N, C-alpha and C positions, 0 to 999 in steps of 0.2 A: 461421503464427505471425503474419502481419499482422492477422489477426482478432484474435487474442489480445492483440496489441500494442495495437491501438486499443481494445479492450474494457478491458484493464487500465489503460493509461495515460489514456484518456479518461474513461471511466464511473467507475471505482473511485476514480480520484484526485479526480474531481468530487464523489463521495459522501463521501470523507473530508473535503473542504474544506467542504462543506455542513454535515457533522456538527459540525466544530469550530467553524464560525461560528454555528450555530444552538444550541449546547449551552449556552452562557451565557444566551441568551435563554429557552430552555425550562427550565432547572433553576436559574438564578440563581447558578450556580457557575462558577468558570473553570477551565480546562484549563491545566496547566503549559506555558507556551509553549516552554521549553527542551526538555522531553520531546517535544512535539508536532513540533518540528522535527527532532529526532534521529529520530523515527518516519518523518517524510518521507523524509529522506535514506536511512534503511535499506530502506524499501519501494521507494524510487526504484532503488536499486542492486540489490535483489533482482529486481524485475520486469525490469529491463534485463538482468541476467545470466541470467534465465529464458528470455527470449523472443528476445533478439538473436542467440544462437548457432543458434537454430533456422531462421534465414534461411540460414546457411552450410550447415546439414545439408540443407535444401531445396535449395539450389543444387548440392550435391554428389550429389543424387540419392537420398537416403534416402526410401523409401516412407513413407506416413503410415500410422498406426494398426497398426504392427508391433510385436510383443512382442519380437521378436529382430531383430538388425541386425549387419552387419559390424563387426569390431573397428576398422576404420579411422574409424568415426564416434564411438568411445566418448569421446574427449577433449572433443568439443563436447557429448555428453550429459552428461558429468560436470560441465561448467561450468554447463549448464542446471539440472541437479539441484541443484547448490550454490545457485544463484539461487533456486530453490524453497525450500530450506531457510531462507535468509535472509529470504525473504518471510513464511514462517512465525514466524520469530522477531519480524519486525515487527508481525504480528497479535497475538502475545502481549504485545508491548510496548505496543499500542494498548488492549488489555484492562487492562494494568496502569495506563496513563495514566487510564482511566475510573475504576477503582477508587481510584486516587490522589487524583482529583477529588473523589470523593464522601467519602473518608475524611478529606482535608485541609480540607474544607469552606470554601474560598476564596470569599467571597461577592463577585459582581461588583458593585463600588461605583458605577462609572459605566458603565451600559449604553451601547451604541453607538447605540441607537435610542430616540426618545422614545416616550411613551405614545400619543401622537396619530398614530404612523405606522402604515402598514398592516400591519407586522409585529407 
């Protein structure tokens, strides 16, 4: 679970942050900041609920890559599955945020970078 924790929390959040930052520079449109913050908190909750219980499962001795496991591990697996569902809802919200940005057509009036910058 440590690898997935680092991968999800490090790389995926960095990709989302870069996408939100560069979206207005590439399209000239802005993302709704309230929806973007809601998306961040939902995916943060989902990722933590998905991978944090797996630390306890590993410490309890559950083997990796098993399709069946003892019933004593089911509570943490349910919490982890719930986190996965929450992350899926957050991804659907992100797609909605992109569609809303294109449909609302909010033009970026004051870009953060000048035309003379490297960006």
